[in-house]
N, C-alpha and C positions, 0 to 999 in steps of 0.2 A: 198105799204102796206107791202109787204114781207120784204123789207129792214128795215122799221120801226120796225116791229116785231122782226126781227133778232137782231137789235141794242139794243132794250130793253132787250131781253133775254141775250145778251152778257154782258150788264151792270149789270144785276141781278146776273149772275154767278160770274162776277168779284168782285162785292161788297161782295158776300157771302164768297169768299176765302180771301178777303182782311181784313175782320173784325178782325180776331185774330192778324194780322200784325199791323193794325192801333191801336188796343187796347194796344199793347206793344210798340208802337212808333218805331218798328223795321223796318224802311224803309230807303232806300237810302244808299249811300256809308258810310262806317265807318272809323273813324280814325285808325291809325296803328302805332306801334313802331317796327322798324326793326334795329337790332343790327348786325353789321358785325365784325367778330373777325379776325384780321390780325395776321399772324405768330402763329396761333394756331396749335399745334401738332396733331398727329393722335391718341392720347390716348382717349379712350371712354369718352365722355363728354355730359352731359345734362344741359340744362339751363332753367331758368324761370325768371320772373320779380316779385319781392316782392312788394306788394302794401301798400301805406300809409293807405288806408282804407280796411276794411274787406270784401268788395265786389265791383264788377264793372260789370254792365250788368248782364248776367246770371251766372257769376262766383263768388264764395264766399269762404272764409276760412273754413276749416274743424272744426266742433264743438266737435269732439271727438267720435261721434257715428259711429260705423262701417257701419251701413246701409246707411249712408250719404256720404260715400267715393265716390268721382267723379274723377277717375283717367283717364277716357277717353282712349286714346291710349298709355298712359304712363304706363310702367311696374310698378307693385304694389310695388316692392322693391325700385325702384327709387322714386316713389311717397312718400313712408314712410320716405325716407331719407330727402326729401324736407320738409315734414310735421313736422318732428321732429327737424328741424333746428331752433335754437333760435336766432333771429336777435337782435342785440344790441339796435336798435332804435324801436323795436316793430313792424316792418313791417310784413305784412301777406303773406303767401303762399296761392294763390287762386286756387290751385289744377290744374294748367296748367303748362306743361313743354314740352320741345322739345329736340330731339337729335341734338346737335350742331356740333359734331366733324366731321361729313361728309360734311355738307353744309357750315360750318364755319359761320353760321348765326343763329339768333334767331328772328323769325318773329311772333309777336302777332298782328294779323290783325282783330280781332273782340273784341271790347270793351276792349282795354288795359287800365291798370291803368294810372291815370293822373300823379301822382308822384310815383316813383318806384326806386328799387335797382336791379341791375343785379346780379343774383346768379347762379354760375356754380357748378355742382357736378360731381366728377370723381369717379365712382363706383369701379374701379380697385384698387385705392389707398384710397378710402373712404375719400376723402378730398373735401373741398369747396373753392371757390374763390368768393368774393363779392365786389360790387362796392359801391361808395358813392351814394348820393341821386340825381336823375335826374328827369326830367319831360318832358311831351310832349310839343313841342314848335311849332308844325304845324299840319295840318291835317294828313300828313304822316311824322312822326318824325324819322329821320335816325341818328344813332350813329355808331361810330366805336371804337373798343377796340384793342389796341396793346398788344398782349399776350406775347411778347418777354420778357423774364426774369421772367415770372410768374411760380413759383415752385409749384408742386403738390406733393412734398415729404411728406409722412405722419408723418415724424419725426419733421416737422416744427410745432411749437406751435402756430404761428400767422397765421390766415387765410389771404391769399394774397388779397391785395386791387386792384381792377380793376379800371382803369381810362378810361372814355368814352369821346369822342369828337363828337360834332355835325357833321353829314356827310350828309347834306341835298342834295338829288339828284334831282336837278331842272329838268333835262332832263326826268327822269322817272316820275316825277310829271306831267309834261306837257303831256307825253304819256298817263298817267292815266286819266287826264282831257279830252284829245281827245277821248279816248275810251268811257268814260261816256257819252260824248255829242253824239257820233255816235250811241250808244245803245239807248239813249233817243229818238233821231230823228227817228231811224228805227221803234221803237215801236209806236211812235205817228203817223208816216206815215201809219203803218199797221192798226192802229185804224181808221184812216181817210177813208181807203177803206171800212171798216165795216160800217161806217156811210154814205156811198155814196158820200164821198168827195175825191175820188181818182184821180181826174183830175189834169193835170199838174199845172194849176194856183194855186189850193189849196195846192198841195204838195210843191211848191216853197216857198210860204209864210209860211207854217208850218215849213219848214226847216230853213228859215231865222230867224223867230221869236224864235225858239228853240235854235239856235246857240247863239243868243244874251242873252236870259234869262238864259241858262245853264252856259255860261261863267261868267256872272255877279253873279249868284247864287254860283258857286263853288269858285270863287275868294273871294267873301265876306265871305263865311264860313271859308275858309282857313285863311283869315285875322283875323276873329273873334276868331278862336281857337288859333291862334298864339299870339294874344295880350290880349284876354279877358278870356281865359280858357274854360273848357268843359261845365260848366253850362250855360254860355252865348252862347256857340255854340248850345246847344240843343234848347234853347229858340229862338235863331236867325233862326235856321233851320226850326222850325215850322212856325214862322212868315213869313219867306221868301217864303216857299212853298205856303202859302196862298196868298202872294202877287203875286207870279208867276201865280197862277191860275186866279187871278183877272185881271192881265195885259193881259194874253193871251186871256181870255174870252172877254175883252173889244176890243182888236185888231181884233179878229176873228169876233165879232159882227159887226164891221165896214167894214172889208175887204170882208168877205165871200159873203154877199148879192150883193156886187158890181161886183164880178168876177163870180158869178153863173148865169147860164142861167135860173135856176128855183128858185122859192121861197124856202128859207130855214128858218124854224121856229126858233126863238131865243132860245127856250128851247132845241132844238136839238144841236145848237152850244155850248151852255153852258154844256149840258150833254156830248157832245163829249170831250170838254176841260177837264172836271172832270175825265172822264174815261181814257182819254189819259194820263193825269198826274198820275193818280193812277196806271195805267198799267206800266208806265215807272219807277215809284218808286218800284213796285213789281219786275219788271225785274232787276233793279239795285241791289236789295237785293239778288235775286237768283244768279246773276252773282258774287256778292261779296262773297257768300259762295262757289261757284264752282271754282272761280279764285281769291282766297284771296291775291295772290301776287300782282295782278294788282289793285285790289280794296280794 
């Protein structure tokens, strides 16, 4: 009786905190764009991605009102330089920028634009360097830019054109996939203890099933984003999460009564599956914000 009461209380608290997340569909791992700059000098340099659309996720272009400036950790003078930049193709500055001269990288790991230009700003010489148009090609899209020969001399009348090449990091993508699967399994195993399903037989099957469903889920999402684009990715993500819940519920309903020495109500198994999947999604989102380089 105490376990049942505790499990119900746990689910109520979990659902309460998850409501704002599910309302905004802000769950699970997010696509990213990571640009590496080879042969970049030590001159102070900031970078951003100009977007084909005027918004992506929580980020949007500035509408000219001072009270709506969103410069986050970006110095206001640097922000103004980006905001005043006039792109020849009408691409938008979404008020996001990073210092690139130290890390030699630009990492947009939370709702990056689908089609974009790379824009660099050198405040010491007050010059810009811009690229052509590129797009996300995978869940985590990697590009590299060779900066050799790129001049930031303010006397130059033409803005230097940056050329980017795909630099997909398969090893790092596999590491990222492995980490997501491990976190999901650990969270769902933890939820199993809370529902009184912490015995070895339960944990083994939960682990096996989650390895299979998470590998298939992540590979399918990566494939969808690579070949079908971000809109198909979002739709596929929602449908696949529902499918994972149905599959896991069905498997647990068949397996758990066979390996349990006590009777387990079906509603408890379904409730566990729902709470475990919701918890793993919330955990993935939190980790994504705390460790954006990996997720």
